[in-house]
N, C-alpha and C positions, 0 to 999 in steps of 0.2 A: 264310602269312606272306610278307613281302617283296613284290616287285612282282607276283608271280604265285602263284596257288593253284589247287587242283583238287579236284573231288568226283566220286564215282561213284554211279550209280543204275542198277542192273541192267545193261542192255546199252547204257547211255549214259554218256559222260564229259563233264564240264563243267570248263573252265579259265577262270579270271577274271584279267584284267589290271587292276592298280590304276590308278584315275583320277588319284590324286595323283602316282604315280611317273611316269606318262607325260603329265602335264599340259603343254600347249603343245608337244607333240611330234607329228610326223607318223609314223604307225605302218603298217608293212606286215607282213602275216601270211602264212606259208608252212607247208606240212605236209611233213615229211621222211620219205621212204620208207626201207625197210630197207637200201638201198644208200647212203644218205646224201644223196640228191638232194633238194633243196628245191623244192617245187611251190607257186608263189605262188597264193594263194586269190583267186578272183573269184566272182561270183554263180553263173555257169553251172557252174563246177567244184564249188562247194559243194553245189549241188542234185544233181549227178550222183554225187558221191562220199560223201554222207552227213555234211555239215558244215553248221553254222549259226553265223553271226557276228552278234551284236547288241550294241548299246550299251545297257547296262542302267543302273543307278542313276547318273545324272549323269555320263555319259561313260565310265564303266567299260566295258571291252570284255569280252564273254562269248563264249567259243568252245565249241560243243557238237559232239561226234563220236559217231557210231554205232559199236558194236563191230565191225561188218562194213564200216566205211568203207574207201575205196580203199587207204589207206596204213597201215592199222592192222596190227600184228604180232600174230598169234594163236598162242598156245602153251597147249595143253590148255584150262584154264579161265581164262586171263588174256589180256586184250588190251591192247596198249600203243600209244599215239599220241604222236608227237614233233612239237612245234611250233617254228618259228623265228620270232622277233619282231625286226624291225628298227625302231629308233626314231631319227628325225632331226629337227633343229630346222628344216629347210627342206623344201619340197615335192619337190625333186628327189632327196631321200633321200641327199644327200651327207653325209659324215662321220657315217654312221649307226652306232649301237651295236647289236650283235647279241646276242640272248638265245636260249637253247635251253631248252625245257621238255618233259620227258618225263613222262607220267603213265600208270599202269597200273591197270586195274580187274579185279577178279575177277568171273567170271560162272559160277555153279555149275551151273545147270541150264537147258538150252534147252527150250522148249515145242515141240511138233510144228509149231505155226504161231505166228509172232510178227510183229506189225504195229506200225509206228511212224508216227505222224502228226506231222511237223514243219511249221514254218511255210512252208518252201520245198521240201519233198519228202515223198513217201510211200514207205514201205519195207515190203516183205513178205519174210520168209525162212521157208522150210518145210523140214522134215526130209527129207533125201534117203534114201529107203528102196529097197533093191534086193532083189527076191525071191531066196530061197535057191537056187532052181533055176537062176537066171541066174548066180549066183556059181560054180556047179559046172561050168559049161561052160569049155572051153579057149579062151583069148583068141586072136583072129586076130593076124596080124602088123600092125604099125602102118600099113605102106604099103597094106594092103587098104582102110583107111578113106579114105585120100587118093585112091585110085583111084575109089572109089564116090562120095564127097562131098568134092570138092577144097576146099570152103570150111571143112571141119571139121578141127580140130587133132587130130593123132594122139597124144592123151594118154589116160590111164586114164579120167578123168572130166572132161567139159567141156560147157558150154552150147552147144547147136547153134543153136536159133532160138527166137523168141518169137512167139506168135500173139495178136493183139488181137481180142477179141470186141466188135464194135460193132453197133448196131442194124441198120445197113444192110448190113454186110459183115464178113467176117473178113479180117484183114490179117496176113501173116507177114513178119517181119523177121529176117534173119540177125544174128548177134551184132555183126559189124562195123557194119552199118547201124543197128542199135539204139543202139549206143554213139555213133555220129555224130549220132543224133537226140537225144542227151542222156540216154538211159537208163543206169542203172548196173546191171551184171550181175556176179555173183560166185558162185563155187561153191567150197565147202570140202569137207573129208572127210565132213561130215555134213549140210551145208545147201546149198540153192539160194536165191539172193537176187536180187530185182528191186527197183530203186529208181527212182521216177518223179518227175521234176521237176514242180513245180506248174504249169509253163507247157507241159507236153507236149501235143502235138496230139491224142492219143488219149484224153485225160482228158475224162470227161463229168460234167456237173452234174446230179444226180438228187435230187429232193425226196421225202422219206419221213417220215411222222409229224411234219410241220411243220418239219423240219430239212433243209437242203440239204447233200448230200454230194458230195465230189469222188471220182469212182469210175473205176477202171480194171479191166476184166475181161480177163484174159489167161491163157494157158497157156504154160508154159515147157518146151521140149524139151531134154533133155540126154543125152549119150552115156555109157553105162557099158560098157566092153569093146566088144562088137559089137552092143549093144542100144540103141535109142533109147527113153528113158523120158520121161513127161510128168507135170508137176505143175501143180496149179491155183495160180496166183499172182495171184488177184484181190485188190484192196486198195481200201479206202474210208475216207475221213476226213471228219469233219464240218467244214463251212465256216463256218456261222453258229451259231445256237442261243444267242446272247448277248443279254440284255435288261438295260436300265438303268432301274430305277424305284426311287423312294423312297431315293435315295442308296445303292442296292445293285446289285451285279452278279449276275445270275442266269445260270448257264451250264448248259444242259440237253443231255445226250447220250443218244439212244435206245439201248436195249440190243440190239435186234434189227435189224441192218443187212442188208438183203436180199442185197447182193452177197457178204457174208461168211457168210451162213447158207443159201445155196442148197443144197438137198438135205438139210437138217438137219431131223430130226423130233423130237429131244429136246434140251433146253437146260437147263443148270444153272449158276447163279452159283457161282463158286469164291472170288473175291476182288475187292473194290473198295477201292482206296487212292488217295489224292490228296495233293497238296502244292503247294509253290511252289519254283520254280527247281530242279527235280529232287529236292528234299528232301521225303521223305514225312513227313506230319504225323500224329501220333497224335490220337485223339479229344480228349484233354486239351489238346493244343497248339492244335487247331482251336477249341475252346471259349474258350481264353484270348484268341484273336485274333478271336473272334466270327464264325468261319467256320461254315458249315453244309454237311454232306455228306449227301444224302438218296438212299438206295438203294431206289427204288420198283419197282413191278412191271415197268413197261415202259421206265423211263428212270432215269438217274443225274443228280442235280442238285447243283450247288455254288452257294452264296450267299456273296458276299464284300462286306462294307461298303466303300464307296468311301473310300479313305484309310487302310484297315486296314494293319497291319503285314504286311510281305512284299512290298508294292508300293511304288511311289514316284511322286511327281508330276514331270512334266517340262514344260518351257516349250513353248508352241505359239503360232503366229501365224496369225490368220485375217483376211485382207483388211487387213493392217497393224495389226490390233488384238491386243494382248497378252492371252494366256490361258494356261491350263494343262490338262493331261490327266493322269489317273491311269492308271498302267501296272502290270500285274502279269503274271507268267509262271506260269500254272497248269499242272499236269499231272495226268492221270488215268490210272490203270492198272486195266484191267478184265480179269479172267481168268474164262473160262467153259469148261465141258465140253459137247461135243455128240457125237452118234453118228457124225459124219463125220470130224472132226479129232482128236477127243480134247480135249486142252487147247489153248486159244487164249489168247494174251496180247496185249492191245491197249493200247498206250501212246500217249496223245494229249497233245501239248504245245500249249498255247493261249496265244498272246501277246495279251492283252486290253488295249485302250486305250479309255478312256471318251471320250465326245464332248467337244468344245471347250467350255471354260467361261471366260468373260471374267474378268479380274482387274484390280483397280485398283492403281495404283502410288502410294505415299505419297511426298510431297516435303516436307521440313522445312528451314527456314532458321534457323540459329543464328548470330547476329551476334556476333563477338568484337570489341567496339569498342576495346579497349585496343590491339590491333594493326591495327585497321581492316580486318578480314577477314570476308568472307561465307563461312560454312560451310553448304553445301547438301547434304543427304543425300537420295539418290534410292534408293528401294527399301523393302522387301526384294525380292530376286530369288532364284530357285532357282540352284543352283551351275552349271547349264548355260548361263548367260547371261554374256556378256562385252561390255564397253563398247569400241567400236572407234573412234568419232570424235565430235567436237563441231562444231556449226555455229553460228557467231555472226557477225552483220553480213554474212550471205550467204556466208561462207567456211567450208568444211569443213576441219577440222584433225584429224589422227590423234592419238590419246591421247599417244604419246611426244613429239609436237611441241607439245602444248598448253602445256607449261611455258614455252615461248618467248613465249607471249602472256599470261603471268601466271597460268595455271591450274595448280593442284596437284591431282592426283587420286590417291586411294588407296581400297582396298577395306576394308570392315568385314566381318569374317567372324563368324558366330554359331555357337553350339554345335550347332544342328540342321542345319548345313551350308549354310544360306542366307547371302546376303551383300547388302550395300548398297554404293553408290558415293558417296564423299564428295568434293565439289568445293569447293576453297578458291580464292576469287578476291578480290584486294585491292579495296577500294572505289574506289581510284583507277585501276583497270585501264581502258584505253580502251574496252573493250566493255561496261563497266557504265555505263548511262545515269543521268545525274544530273539531277534535276528539283526545282526549288524548290516547297515545299508551302505553308508558312505561317510567319509569324514567323521563328523561327530553325531551322526544320526543312527538311531536304533529303531527297528520296526517291531511293534508289539501287536501280536495277532491273537485274537480271541476266536477260537473255533469250537462252537458249541451247537448241539442239535436240540431244539425245543420240541417237546411233545405236548400237543393240545388235545382237549376233548370237548365235544359239543354237548349241550344239554337241550332237550332231554334225550336225544337220539343216541348218545354215547358213542358217536363216531370219533375216531382219532386221526390226527394228521401230524406230520412233523415239518418243521421249518429249520433248515440249516442256516446258522448265522456265522458269518465270517467277517469280523470287524478288525480293521487295520488302523493303527495310529503310529505316526512317525514322531519321534521325540528326540530332541537334541540333548541326549544324556550319555552318549557313548564315550567311554574311557578306553582309549586304545592302549595296547601294551607298549611299554617303552623298554629301552635296553641301554646298557653300558658295557663297554668292552675294554679289555686290558690284556697285557701279555706278561708272562714271566720268562724265565730262562729258555724254556723249550716248548711252551704251549701258548695257544690263543684261547681266550676266555670270553664268553658272552653270557651276561646275566640279564634275563628278560623279566621285567616286573609285569605281572598280569594286570589287565584292565577288567572291565565288566562285559566284554564282548567276545573274549577269546576262549571261553570254557571248552568249546568243541573245535578249536583250531589245532592243527597238527604241524609239527616242525618238519620241514623238508630241506634237503640240500639239493638244489635244482629239482629233479623229478624223483629223488630218492627219499622215501619216508624214513626219517630218523627215529627208529624205535629203540627202546632200551636194549633189545637183543642185538640190533644192528650196531648200536654204539659199542657194546661190549666186544663184538667181533673185531672192530677196528681199534680197540683200545682207547675209545673216546669215553668221556665222562658225561652222563646225562642224568640230571636230578631235577625233580619237580616237587616242591613242598606245598603246593596249592597257591602260594602267593608269588613265587619266583620259579623260573625255569633256568637252570644253570647248565651250560654246555662248555666243555673244554676239549680241544683237539690238539695233538702234537704239531710242532712246527713242520716236521716232515711227515706228511700224510697225504692220502689220495684225494682229499676233499679241500685242500688248501690251494688257493691260486697264488702263483708266484708272478708278480707283475713288474718286477725290476730286479736286475742283477748287476751289481757293481763290485769292484774289488773290496770295497769296505762295507757294503750293506746289501741285504736282500729284502725287498718289500714283499711280505706275505699277507694275504687277505683270506678271511673266512666269511662266506656268505650263507645266511640262513633265511628261509622264507616260511612264514606261517600261512597255511592254507585252510580253507573251510573243510571241516571234517566230513561233510556230506557232498558238497558240490565240487570240492577241491579247487575252488576259485582262489586265486592268489589274494591274500588279505594284507600282509605286512612283510616288508623286507628289512633285515638287519645285517650289519657286517662289522667286522673288526679288522683293522690293518695294523701291522707292526713291522718294525725294522729289525732284522736279525743279522748277526755277523755271519759271513760265509764260513767261518771256522766251525759254525754249528753243524756244517754238513760233513765234517770229517772227524774221525777218531784215530789217533796214532797210539796204538797200544804198546806197552813196554816190551812185549815179546815179539815185536816186529810185524804184528798184524795191523792192517789198515782197513777201516770201514769207512766208505765214502758213499754219499747219496747224491745222485744227479737229479736235478729237477727240470721239469718242462715249464717254460715260461708261457704266459698268456700270449697268444698269437702263433704258438708253435703247435697248433692242433694236429698237423699232419705227422708230427714226430711220434714214432712208436717206441716207447721207453723199453720195450722188450728187445729191441734191436740195438741198444746201446752196448758198446764194447770198450775195453781198455786198449792200450797200444798193441798188446797181443790180442788179436781179435778172437782168439779162442777163450779169452776170459770174459765171461758173460755175467750179467747181474744175478745175484743169489735171491733177490726179492724184487718183484716188479709190481707197481700199481699204475693206474692211468697216468699219473703225473710224476712219479718218482721211480728211480731204479737204484738199488743198493748193491754195492760190490763189497766183498770181503775177501782179502787176499793177503799173502805175505810179501814183504818188500823185496824179496829176492825173486819174485815171479811176475808174470803178466807184462813184461817189457818195461819194468820199472828201472829208471836210471838213477845212479848213485853219484853224488858229488861230495868231495871232502873239502872242508873249509876250516882249517885249524883244529879247533876243538869240537867241531860240529860235523855230523854226517847227515846229508840231506838226500831224501829219496823223492823222485818226481815221476808222475804218471799223468795221464789225462783220459777223460771219458770222451768217446767219439761216437758220431752218428754218420753213417754213410748211406746215401741213396743207393738202391740196387744198381749195380753196373757202373758206379762212379767211385773213384778212389779219393776224391777230395771231400773231406768231412764238412758237413753243414752245421754240425754242432761240436763244440770243443770246450771242455771244462778241464783246466789244468789244476793240479793240486800237488802238495808236497808235504812230507813229514820230516822233521829235523830231530836228531838224537844227539846228545852230548857224548863225545868219545870217551872222556874221562870225567867221572862224576862220583862224588862220595856222598852217601846218604846215611844219615843218622837214623837208626830205628829204635824206637822205644817200645818196650812191651812189659807186660806184667801178667801174671797168671790169675785167672778168675775161675772159680769152680762152676758158676752158673752164668755164662755169658748171656746177655739179654738177647732174646730172639728178635729178629728183624720183623718189621711190620709191613705186610704186603696187602694190597687191596684184594678183596675177594667177595664172593657171594655165598649166602647160605640162609638157612631158616633159623630165626631167633624167636623165642617165646618171651614176650614182655608183658608185664601187667602194670596198670595204673590204678592206684587206690587213693581214696580220700579218707583221712584219719580225723578223729574227733578232737585230739589234743596234740600239743607239741611233743609229747613223749612218744608219739607214734606207736602206742601200745594197743589201740583199739580202732580198727577201721569201721567205716559204715558198711552195713550189710545191704544186700539187694532189696530186702523188704522195707528198708528205711528211706529209700529214694521215693520221690524227690526230696532232697535235703533243703530245708528253709534256712537261709542266712540273711543277716542284715548288712547293709552297706558298711564297708570298712572292717567287717568281721573277718578274722583270719581263716583261711582255708589251707589245710596241711596236706600236701600231695607227696606220694611216694611212687617212684617208678623203679621196677625191679626186673633184672634179666633173669628169667626162670630157667631157660634152657639155651645153650648147653651150660652145664656146671663146670666150667673150665677156669681155673684160678689165673690163667694167663690173660684172660679177657678183662677189659675195662669197659664199663658203660659210660658213654659220653653223650650228653644231650646237645642237639644242634638247635632246632627251632621248636617252639611250643606256642600255640595260639588258642584263643577262645573265640567261639562263634555264638550266634544268637539262636542256633538250632542244632539238631543232632548231626547235620551234614558238615563234614570238615571243610567242604569247599564253599559253603554258603557265605554270603556277605550280610552284615559287616563282620570284620575280624579285628582282634586286638592281640598283638604279640606280647607274650609274657616272657619268653626267652628268644634271643636273637643270637645265633651262632654260639650258643652255650652261655651267653651272658644276659644279665637283666636288661630290660628295655629302659633306655635313658629317658624316654618320654613319659614314663609312668610317674604319677604323683606319689604312689606308694610302691617302691621298687621291690622286686622279688628278692626274698631272703633265702639263701641256701643254708641247710642244716647238715652238719657233719654226721656221717654214718659210722658207728663203731661196731666192733665185733660183739655178738651176743648169741644167746641160745638160738634165736630166730635167724640171726644174720651170720651166716658162715663165711660169706665173701662180701665184705663191705664195698669192694670195688664194683660189685654188681648192682648197687643201689644208688639212687640219687633222691634227695629229699629237698623240697623247697616250700616256701610259704608265700601265699598270694592274698592280698586284701580283696574282699568282696566288692565288685563293681557292677554297673549296669550299662547297657547300650542306650544311648539317647540320640535323637535327631532334633537339633534345635533345642527346644525345651520340652520335647515330648519323649516319653519313655517308649522304647521299642520293645514289643512283646512278640514272642513266637506263638 
């Protein structure tokens, strides 16, 4: 119970540290000796001293110790091991919390020979027997030993040296050298112990009966009084013998292991027991878990269904692909009697891990439309997985910082220990892509890559998440059209789906540069797109021509800026007088425009002529041809009617080789023969200059002032400025360059947004076409600008006053 617990199994001790208690903590383990000194565990020390540290079920830490480990305290039939655990929230182990755990295990009876096969070491301990005749001799003085063997300790009983039996040679190592090489040696009142790390140089791999064994043949020499005694300390442990077929783990261990049965002529099984995590299982318990333990003539076999109770799945990553492995810690205890050793006890701990198996990750998207929130659930995952960061729009963001980008992340935990990650993102988050689908539908797409890490292996993997939600909230752009004397106008009100839509006339992209080329007007203030084209232009369709009226239409298409898919069509049609096609100038010059009607696609306007076929158009477009000539030329006929002189001509189109026109547009100009005109004039020194449209660079500033006197503006260091609702804001807009007294500054549209982007929504118009917004509860107030030391050109400034307001949705305040 609590953060730590312990279990005993014969000559082994097991201590477990709770995963929940030490979650998100950095842990350091040490073993405390009898003097109170803490020895920090590392891999080399653990293998030499008889310890094993593993991360078992989902990051729980398991510590195993042999009864004859380096720092265990032996008393009669009890051994005690004390652990020190330090836990800290930081890798440098600062502000660590220290825990001590002492555990004791009873060990009633030692066999003449005991062997332990751990994952990181092999251990053999044999009974230390001294012949009675030797015990009866008188002991020499201790200094006699040091004179004969300086490297030997002058104690009653101690290990002197160890000899390794290898195929090519025998090699002897003194105790100090063996210890430096990583071997563990220990002698007690009754036993001699040798511990061999799995990485020791003298270990050999030997294959016997289809199974590979890790083998070390050795003899250990130890001193008793004045006699050197030798014991056989050979040890062997199976390395493989595991098979995975039909969703079953099969582990086979041969009974007769040559290095352990050398010189043996008789062999008898005494006991075969098995279990999981050092817990022995009865036959009934094994049957309930569907385990099988087979004690056959030459081998012992265990069969475990993959996924059975006692093991656990853990997350694994292979080439970036997420998968899982089933892990189980089996142990087998085999006792036998033979004519050489008597009773041998062989304990094998086998950490088994099944091959990698790929797993799929479920991703579900539940849209909460009432709060416009995407709820994306990713998983389930095993408890050893943690989400570390998110990548969207090419930027990686750690989980704690994701909330700053509108992402809320929490874990969903389930009864079986698994978990999922729930990501909540507002539909209006900048990283959620919005795309028009059809009619009133918009598609919201979340494209985010999640990076995960596994504990304790620190493997990483990524899962791309693409979540799509269709919402009926599309506001399509709308339009109104009208005509004046010589132009057609379309004013399009933007919706919430056309931010990236482009205006096209058929397949021709209408850009500001293209509009200027054709003398069109194209303006976009963020809320409205205004387009004006002249009545006589190449992109106007003429759909009807009568003596009293011409029907002219202008068609505009909005296309997707990426796919160029056609999204919305608008048009405006107006009736114009045919007289709009002709100008009769007082000096006798006639300017006439011929138009191509819809349906006359084969007509080439460049081939239109007047009666005198040498008179060709001075300007040609796809749909119009303009002629400019004097009434006394181009085959013009003159008629006199009392006080009026009439000039007639016609625009003609002939097919090649045919003298009969297929297009005929008759026109005339009438002039009064006698006419008196009263002319009124007066002299002015500075006649007003005409205003012509043009383009250029203007430098304009917008400032916020503290008072109505407009004497002190807010400085950059004072922003953001805090104001209360309905408190006055004093704005000044000034034309900085050019300093031309002939220029006047006029304001058209002015609007407020909820963010720094002028195109963001919502918006509220403060000025509309230079006037206050009639829908305002507190209308904009204009302030007169007078000449002063600061103001040289009052006509270059505009000042107005706005009352502080806030954006709300329903009863909720909208905040950026």
